[in-house]
Short mmCIF file of the C-alpha atoms (twelve columns), coordinates in Angstrom:
data_MODEL
# 
_entry.id   MODEL 
# 
loop_
_atom_site.group_PDB 
_atom_site.id 
_atom_site.type_symbol 
_atom_site.label_atom_id 
_atom_site.label_alt_id 
_atom_site.label_comp_id 
_atom_site.label_asym_id 
_atom_site.label_seq_id 
_atom_site.Cartn_x 
_atom_site.Cartn_y 
_atom_site.Cartn_z 
_atom_site.pdbx_PDB_model_num 
ATOM 1   C CA . MET A 1   123.318 76.595  122.062 1 
ATOM 2   C CA . LYS A 2   120.407 78.735  120.927 1 
ATOM 3   C CA . ASN A 3   120.775 82.456  121.606 1 
ATOM 4   C CA . LYS A 4   118.320 83.880  124.123 1 
ATOM 5   C CA . LYS A 5   116.134 86.647  122.769 1 
ATOM 6   C CA . TYR A 6   114.438 89.520  124.551 1 
ATOM 7   C CA . TYR A 7   111.308 91.262  123.325 1 
ATOM 8   C CA . TYR A 8   110.201 94.881  123.784 1 
ATOM 9   C CA . LEU A 9   107.113 96.832  122.778 1 
ATOM 10  C CA . VAL A 10  108.114 100.358 121.794 1 
ATOM 11  C CA . ARG A 11  105.497 103.078 121.395 1 
ATOM 12  C CA . VAL A 12  106.363 105.765 118.872 1 
ATOM 13  C CA . SER A 13  104.796 108.937 117.469 1 
ATOM 14  C CA . TYR A 14  105.901 110.694 114.315 1 
ATOM 15  C CA . LEU A 15  105.004 113.270 111.694 1 
ATOM 16  C CA . GLY A 16  105.113 111.397 108.404 1 
ATOM 17  C CA . PHE A 17  105.186 114.357 105.999 1 
ATOM 18  C CA . ARG A 18  108.927 114.110 105.221 1 
ATOM 19  C CA . TYR A 19  108.980 110.323 104.921 1 
ATOM 20  C CA . SER A 20  108.206 107.738 102.247 1 
ATOM 21  C CA . GLY A 21  106.184 105.633 104.674 1 
ATOM 22  C CA . TRP A 22  107.163 103.243 107.451 1 
ATOM 23  C CA . GLN A 23  108.884 100.413 105.595 1 
ATOM 24  C CA . LYS A 24  112.601 100.634 104.905 1 
ATOM 25  C CA . GLN A 25  113.350 101.145 101.185 1 
ATOM 26  C CA . PRO A 26  116.727 101.667 99.502  1 
ATOM 27  C CA . GLY A 27  117.197 105.281 98.451  1 
ATOM 28  C CA . TYR A 28  114.205 106.597 100.420 1 
ATOM 29  C CA . LYS A 29  113.863 108.249 103.812 1 
ATOM 30  C CA . THR A 30  111.500 106.104 105.922 1 
ATOM 31  C CA . ILE A 31  110.448 105.867 109.559 1 
ATOM 32  C CA . GLU A 32  111.782 102.302 109.925 1 
ATOM 33  C CA . GLY A 33  115.081 103.287 108.335 1 
ATOM 34  C CA . MET A 34  115.529 106.261 110.665 1 
ATOM 35  C CA . LEU A 35  114.649 104.177 113.743 1 
ATOM 36  C CA . THR A 36  117.011 101.356 112.718 1 
ATOM 37  C CA . ARG A 37  119.877 103.778 112.200 1 
ATOM 38  C CA . THR A 38  119.266 105.475 115.555 1 
ATOM 39  C CA . ILE A 39  118.942 102.215 117.510 1 
ATOM 40  C CA . LYS A 40  122.160 100.928 115.954 1 
ATOM 41  C CA . PHE A 41  123.955 104.136 116.943 1 
ATOM 42  C CA . VAL A 42  122.659 104.080 120.554 1 
ATOM 43  C CA . LEU A 43  123.160 100.353 121.203 1 
ATOM 44  C CA . GLY A 44  126.416 100.078 119.274 1 
ATOM 45  C CA . GLU A 45  127.333 98.398  115.997 1 
ATOM 46  C CA . GLU A 46  128.087 95.080  117.710 1 
ATOM 47  C CA . ARG A 47  124.590 94.717  119.226 1 
ATOM 48  C CA . SER A 48  122.300 92.385  117.251 1 
ATOM 49  C CA . PHE A 49  118.656 93.472  116.937 1 
ATOM 50  C CA . LYS A 50  115.723 93.785  114.563 1 
ATOM 51  C CA . ILE A 51  112.445 95.680  114.582 1 
ATOM 52  C CA . LEU A 52  108.949 94.834  113.351 1 
ATOM 53  C CA . GLY A 53  106.289 97.514  112.975 1 
ATOM 54  C CA . ALA A 54  102.532 97.422  113.546 1 
ATOM 55  C CA . GLY A 55  100.164 99.504  111.442 1 
ATOM 56  C CA . ARG A 56  102.857 100.229 108.859 1 
ATOM 57  C CA . THR A 57  101.961 103.588 107.379 1 
ATOM 58  C CA . ASP A 58  102.273 104.912 103.821 1 
ATOM 59  C CA . ALA A 59  104.086 108.017 102.593 1 
ATOM 60  C CA . LYS A 60  103.220 111.223 104.507 1 
ATOM 61  C CA . VAL A 61  100.951 109.344 106.975 1 
ATOM 62  C CA . SER A 62  101.577 110.225 110.637 1 
ATOM 63  C CA . SER A 63  101.221 108.369 113.917 1 
ATOM 64  C CA . ILE A 64  99.917  109.577 117.261 1 
ATOM 65  C CA . ASP A 65  100.265 106.170 118.902 1 
ATOM 66  C CA . GLY A 66  102.270 103.808 116.718 1 
ATOM 67  C CA . ALA A 67  104.333 100.851 117.880 1 
ATOM 68  C CA . PHE A 68  107.049 98.436  116.902 1 
ATOM 69  C CA . GLU A 69  108.538 95.337  118.453 1 
ATOM 70  C CA . LEU A 70  112.250 95.377  119.209 1 
ATOM 71  C CA . PHE A 71  114.054 92.009  119.295 1 
ATOM 72  C CA . ILE A 72  117.370 91.884  121.156 1 
ATOM 73  C CA . ASP A 73  119.834 88.965  121.175 1 
ATOM 74  C CA . HIS A 74  121.978 87.650  124.050 1 
ATOM 75  C CA . GLU A 75  121.516 90.259  126.797 1 
ATOM 76  C CA . PRO A 76  118.457 92.250  127.922 1 
ATOM 77  C CA . LEU A 77  118.322 96.022  127.696 1 
ATOM 78  C CA . GLU A 78  119.232 97.864  130.867 1 
ATOM 79  C CA . ASN A 79  117.699 101.048 132.287 1 
ATOM 80  C CA . LEU A 80  114.833 101.491 129.823 1 
ATOM 81  C CA . ASP A 81  114.132 105.091 130.899 1 
ATOM 82  C CA . GLN A 82  117.705 106.093 130.171 1 
ATOM 83  C CA . LEU A 83  117.575 104.244 126.850 1 
ATOM 84  C CA . LEU A 84  114.352 106.038 125.883 1 
ATOM 85  C CA . ASN A 85  116.039 109.391 126.521 1 
ATOM 86  C CA . ALA A 86  119.066 108.344 124.449 1 
ATOM 87  C CA . PHE A 87  116.871 107.327 121.515 1 
ATOM 88  C CA . ASN A 88  114.971 110.618 121.589 1 
ATOM 89  C CA . LEU A 89  118.167 112.640 121.880 1 
ATOM 90  C CA . ASN A 90  119.395 111.117 118.619 1 
ATOM 91  C CA . LEU A 91  116.144 110.902 116.652 1 
ATOM 92  C CA . PRO A 92  115.024 113.815 114.427 1 
ATOM 93  C CA . ALA A 93  112.473 116.250 115.832 1 
ATOM 94  C CA . ASP A 94  109.570 114.634 113.943 1 
ATOM 95  C CA . ILE A 95  109.979 111.166 115.557 1 
ATOM 96  C CA . ARG A 96  109.633 110.477 119.292 1 
ATOM 97  C CA . ILE A 97  109.777 107.281 121.344 1 
ATOM 98  C CA . GLU A 98  106.969 107.398 123.916 1 
ATOM 99  C CA . SER A 99  107.662 104.244 125.955 1 
ATOM 100 C CA . ILE A 100 109.607 100.963 126.022 1 
ATOM 101 C CA . GLU A 101 108.426 97.871  127.885 1 
ATOM 102 C CA . GLU A 102 109.535 94.264  127.930 1 
ATOM 103 C CA . VAL A 103 106.937 91.761  126.671 1 
ATOM 104 C CA . ALA A 104 106.611 87.983  126.638 1 
ATOM 105 C CA . ASN A 105 108.252 85.900  123.940 1 
ATOM 106 C CA . LYS A 106 104.753 84.797  122.877 1 
ATOM 107 C CA . PHE A 107 103.801 88.393  122.140 1 
ATOM 108 C CA . ASN A 108 103.524 89.114  118.415 1 
ATOM 109 C CA . ILE A 109 102.988 92.720  117.400 1 
ATOM 110 C CA . ILE A 110 100.924 91.672  114.374 1 
ATOM 111 C CA . HIS A 111 98.770  88.898  115.847 1 
ATOM 112 C CA . SER A 112 98.481  90.427  119.331 1 
ATOM 113 C CA . ALA A 113 96.871  93.610  117.982 1 
ATOM 114 C CA . LYS A 114 93.268  93.740  119.226 1 
ATOM 115 C CA . GLU A 115 92.149  97.001  117.671 1 
ATOM 116 C CA . LYS A 116 93.408  99.933  115.605 1 
ATOM 117 C CA . THR A 117 91.973  103.409 115.306 1 
ATOM 118 C CA . TYR A 118 92.786  105.746 112.414 1 
ATOM 119 C CA . CYS A 119 91.651  109.329 112.039 1 
ATOM 120 C CA . TYR A 120 91.558  111.402 108.869 1 
ATOM 121 C CA . LEU A 121 91.749  115.139 109.472 1 
ATOM 122 C CA . PHE A 122 90.376  117.614 106.910 1 
ATOM 123 C CA . SER A 123 88.825  121.010 106.339 1 
ATOM 124 C CA . PHE A 124 86.807  122.509 103.497 1 
ATOM 125 C CA . GLY A 125 85.234  125.704 102.171 1 
ATOM 126 C CA . SER A 126 88.359  127.877 101.891 1 
ATOM 127 C CA . LYS A 127 92.089  127.386 101.523 1 
ATOM 128 C CA . ALA A 128 93.712  126.404 104.823 1 
ATOM 129 C CA . HIS A 129 96.800  127.977 106.369 1 
ATOM 130 C CA . PRO A 130 100.003 126.513 104.824 1 
ATOM 131 C CA . PHE A 131 101.097 125.203 108.235 1 
ATOM 132 C CA . CYS A 132 98.148  122.766 108.082 1 
ATOM 133 C CA . ALA A 133 99.574  120.921 105.074 1 
ATOM 134 C CA . PRO A 134 101.618 118.266 106.933 1 
ATOM 135 C CA . ILE A 135 98.681  117.059 109.048 1 
ATOM 136 C CA . MET A 136 95.381  118.069 107.443 1 
ATOM 137 C CA . ALA A 137 93.822  117.604 104.004 1 
ATOM 138 C CA . ASN A 138 92.091  120.657 102.638 1 
ATOM 139 C CA . TYR A 139 89.230  120.912 100.131 1 
ATOM 140 C CA . PRO A 140 88.666  124.585 99.177  1 
ATOM 141 C CA . GLU A 141 85.246  123.828 97.670  1 
ATOM 142 C CA . GLN A 142 82.078  123.302 99.680  1 
ATOM 143 C CA . LEU A 143 81.240  119.740 100.790 1 
ATOM 144 C CA . ASN A 144 77.887  118.330 101.868 1 
ATOM 145 C CA . ILE A 145 79.151  117.347 105.309 1 
ATOM 146 C CA . THR A 146 75.731  116.145 106.518 1 
ATOM 147 C CA . LEU A 147 75.468  113.635 103.663 1 
ATOM 148 C CA . MET A 148 79.058  112.524 104.252 1 
ATOM 149 C CA . GLN A 149 78.298  111.925 107.943 1 
ATOM 150 C CA . GLU A 150 75.288  109.802 107.004 1 
ATOM 151 C CA . ALA A 151 77.309  107.761 104.519 1 
ATOM 152 C CA . ALA A 152 80.223  107.187 106.925 1 
ATOM 153 C CA . LYS A 153 77.943  105.086 109.138 1 
ATOM 154 C CA . LEU A 154 77.454  102.627 106.249 1 
ATOM 155 C CA . PHE A 155 81.046  101.424 106.659 1 
ATOM 156 C CA . VAL A 156 80.263  99.907  110.066 1 
ATOM 157 C CA . GLY A 157 80.043  96.102  110.055 1 
ATOM 158 C CA . THR A 158 81.659  93.337  108.018 1 
ATOM 159 C CA . HIS A 159 81.959  94.134  104.313 1 
ATOM 160 C CA . ASP A 160 83.938  93.125  101.267 1 
ATOM 161 C CA . PHE A 161 86.215  96.150  100.848 1 
ATOM 162 C CA . LYS A 162 87.399  95.080  97.396  1 
ATOM 163 C CA . ASN A 163 86.687  98.557  96.028  1 
ATOM 164 C CA . PHE A 164 88.643  100.143 98.893  1 
ATOM 165 C CA . THR A 165 92.089  98.630  98.531  1 
ATOM 166 C CA . ALA A 166 95.166  98.879  96.342  1 
ATOM 167 C CA . ARG A 167 95.771  95.117  96.631  1 
ATOM 168 C CA . LYS A 168 96.249  93.382  93.294  1 
ATOM 169 C CA . ASP A 169 95.015  90.020  94.571  1 
ATOM 170 C CA . LYS A 170 91.424  90.808  95.488  1 
ATOM 171 C CA . LYS A 171 89.941  87.451  96.491  1 
ATOM 172 C CA . LYS A 172 86.891  87.988  98.670  1 
ATOM 173 C CA . SER A 173 88.354  85.993  101.546 1 
ATOM 174 C CA . GLN A 174 91.241  88.464  101.680 1 
ATOM 175 C CA . THR A 175 89.248  91.688  101.371 1 
ATOM 176 C CA . LEU A 176 86.599  91.050  104.027 1 
ATOM 177 C CA . ARG A 177 87.122  93.418  106.943 1 
ATOM 178 C CA . THR A 178 85.067  94.410  109.978 1 
ATOM 179 C CA . VAL A 179 84.755  98.071  110.935 1 
ATOM 180 C CA . SER A 180 83.584  98.322  114.544 1 
ATOM 181 C CA . SER A 181 82.947  102.062 114.397 1 
ATOM 182 C CA . CYS A 182 83.134  104.842 111.818 1 
ATOM 183 C CA . GLU A 183 82.174  108.425 112.559 1 
ATOM 184 C CA . LEU A 184 82.681  111.724 110.771 1 
ATOM 185 C CA . LYS A 185 82.569  114.570 113.294 1 
ATOM 186 C CA . LEU A 186 83.923  117.980 114.216 1 
ATOM 187 C CA . ASN A 187 87.610  117.715 115.018 1 
ATOM 188 C CA . THR A 188 88.668  118.082 118.650 1 
ATOM 189 C CA . THR A 189 91.392  115.412 118.408 1 
ATOM 190 C CA . ILE A 190 94.199  117.576 117.016 1 
ATOM 191 C CA . VAL A 191 94.036  121.350 117.408 1 
ATOM 192 C CA . ALA A 192 96.311  124.305 116.640 1 
ATOM 193 C CA . SER A 193 95.979  128.084 116.560 1 
ATOM 194 C CA . PHE A 194 96.434  128.163 112.762 1 
ATOM 195 C CA . PHE A 195 93.664  125.638 112.041 1 
ATOM 196 C CA . PRO A 196 90.461  126.823 110.336 1 
ATOM 197 C CA . LYS A 197 87.568  127.716 112.626 1 
ATOM 198 C CA . ASP A 198 85.985  124.330 111.830 1 
ATOM 199 C CA . SER A 199 87.807  121.171 110.852 1 
ATOM 200 C CA . TYR A 200 86.557  117.599 110.713 1 
ATOM 201 C CA . VAL A 201 87.821  114.118 111.384 1 
ATOM 202 C CA . LEU A 202 86.802  110.723 110.046 1 
ATOM 203 C CA . GLU A 203 87.563  108.247 112.843 1 
ATOM 204 C CA . VAL A 204 87.591  104.546 111.958 1 
ATOM 205 C CA . ARG A 205 88.135  101.630 114.337 1 
ATOM 206 C CA . GLY A 206 88.668  97.935  113.596 1 
ATOM 207 C CA . LYS A 207 91.018  94.999  114.061 1 
ATOM 208 C CA . GLY A 208 92.813  95.471  110.753 1 
ATOM 209 C CA . PHE A 209 92.616  97.326  107.455 1 
ATOM 210 C CA . LEU A 210 93.672  96.828  103.839 1 
ATOM 211 C CA . ARG A 211 96.287  98.986  102.171 1 
ATOM 212 C CA . TYR A 212 94.835  102.438 101.353 1 
ATOM 213 C CA . GLN A 213 91.482  101.370 102.820 1 
ATOM 214 C CA . ILE A 214 90.975  104.418 105.050 1 
ATOM 215 C CA . ARG A 215 92.184  106.846 102.365 1 
ATOM 216 C CA . LEU A 216 89.844  105.266 99.804  1 
ATOM 217 C CA . MET A 217 86.943  105.402 102.271 1 
ATOM 218 C CA . MET A 218 87.673  109.087 102.798 1 
ATOM 219 C CA . GLY A 219 88.045  109.596 99.045  1 
ATOM 220 C CA . ALA A 220 84.602  108.108 98.401  1 
ATOM 221 C CA . LEU A 221 83.107  110.377 101.071 1 
ATOM 222 C CA . VAL A 222 84.708  113.427 99.437  1 
ATOM 223 C CA . CYS A 223 83.318  112.408 96.029  1 
ATOM 224 C CA . LEU A 224 79.895  112.146 97.665  1 
ATOM 225 C CA . GLY A 225 80.304  115.515 99.374  1 
ATOM 226 C CA . ARG A 226 81.229  117.097 96.031  1 
ATOM 227 C CA . SER A 227 78.112  115.553 94.389  1 
ATOM 228 C CA . GLU A 228 80.378  113.615 92.010  1 
ATOM 229 C CA . ILE A 229 78.551  110.423 93.044  1 
ATOM 230 C CA . SER A 230 75.122  109.851 94.580  1 
ATOM 231 C CA . LEU A 231 74.377  108.072 97.856  1 
ATOM 232 C CA . GLU A 232 73.193  105.089 95.802  1 
ATOM 233 C CA . ASN A 233 76.514  105.062 93.916  1 
ATOM 234 C CA . PHE A 234 78.271  105.202 97.264  1 
ATOM 235 C CA . LYS A 235 76.333  102.196 98.584  1 
ATOM 236 C CA . GLN A 236 77.262  100.251 95.434  1 
ATOM 237 C CA . LEU A 237 80.926  100.576 96.363  1 
ATOM 238 C CA . LEU A 238 80.253  98.347  99.364  1 
ATOM 239 C CA . GLU A 239 77.749  96.045  97.693  1 
ATOM 240 C CA . THR A 240 78.996  95.554  94.120  1 
ATOM 241 C CA . ASP A 241 82.132  94.171  92.499  1 
ATOM 242 C CA . LEU A 242 83.336  97.154  90.479  1 
ATOM 243 C CA . ASP A 243 86.456  95.880  88.714  1 
ATOM 244 C CA . GLY A 244 88.240  98.679  86.916  1 
ATOM 245 C CA . PHE A 245 86.739  101.326 89.185  1 
ATOM 246 C CA . VAL A 246 89.415  103.895 90.040  1 
ATOM 247 C CA . PRO A 247 88.267  105.826 93.118  1 
ATOM 248 C CA . TYR A 248 89.774  108.944 94.592  1 
ATOM 249 C CA . VAL A 249 92.577  108.236 97.081  1 
ATOM 250 C CA . ALA A 250 92.632  110.942 99.761  1 
ATOM 251 C CA . ALA A 251 96.035  112.490 100.461 1 
ATOM 252 C CA . GLY A 252 98.256  110.635 102.934 1 
ATOM 253 C CA . SER A 253 99.029  113.761 104.956 1 
ATOM 254 C CA . GLY A 254 95.532  113.846 106.492 1 
ATOM 255 C CA . LEU A 255 95.763  110.306 107.881 1 
ATOM 256 C CA . HIS A 256 96.943  109.529 111.417 1 
ATOM 257 C CA . LEU A 257 97.276  106.244 113.265 1 
ATOM 258 C CA . LYS A 258 95.529  107.302 116.467 1 
ATOM 259 C CA . GLU A 259 95.615  104.213 118.694 1 
ATOM 260 C CA . LEU A 260 96.863  100.624 118.822 1 
ATOM 261 C CA . ILE A 261 95.512  98.261  121.475 1 
ATOM 262 C CA . PHE A 262 97.378  95.006  122.152 1 
ATOM 263 C CA . ASP A 263 96.748  91.872  124.152 1 
ATOM 264 C CA . LEU A 264 99.540  92.177  126.709 1 
ATOM 265 C CA . ASP A 265 98.148  89.651  129.191 1 
ATOM 266 C CA . LEU A 266 101.051 87.262  128.711 1 
ATOM 267 C CA . PRO A 267 103.595 86.290  131.412 1 
ATOM 268 C CA . LEU A 268 107.266 87.136  130.871 1 
ATOM 269 C CA . VAL A 269 109.379 83.973  130.531 1 
# 
């Protein structure tokens, strides 16, 4: 007889600065590894489960509104509020479970994702306070922020992002992505007393992104702001196949997964 499975959408936030990304890797401290260990401790060694993340982040990247799907065998979870508290009691201070809800067996955390929003937080012009390091990139030199804001709008639409990915297999059909909005603006998303007077955020929204895509987009904008490339050079990155081009990859610590929107309009069965 086939075991009955139960499915849960778990919202999670974390500071990624101490971690080698989301995905579990032998010998490295990762978000998935820490969550797996904590769930196993809370549910008990005999309880069978697995987790699958959405928007899997790289080393030092943080999450304001991340999520993973929790699969449970045999028996459903009981008292989700109490379970949430137990998870948070045993997780380190830089990871927090925000909510747990049961979802339909047809829900798939990868394919049911409707939209993702990432934000890249940065400052420039002088060295930032050391406390900013885990969550904000800092460029001590001056940047042409007006030109960078103009260029950020060029990312909107469907483009071949071949020059904005670390993927080795760069067939056009696999590097086409649609950016529904992209704006570089003054930061009011994340604030703290030790932040510089002015900080900025690049906010990018779309259904899905390639590996390093947002950090490479930000890197190209920084190169433009430093006058290392012209606006025409910048446009070529979106319009021309530049094999061998090695762009600047912005630091992972400035990147935050801001929001994940799912299609949850599925009946529980």
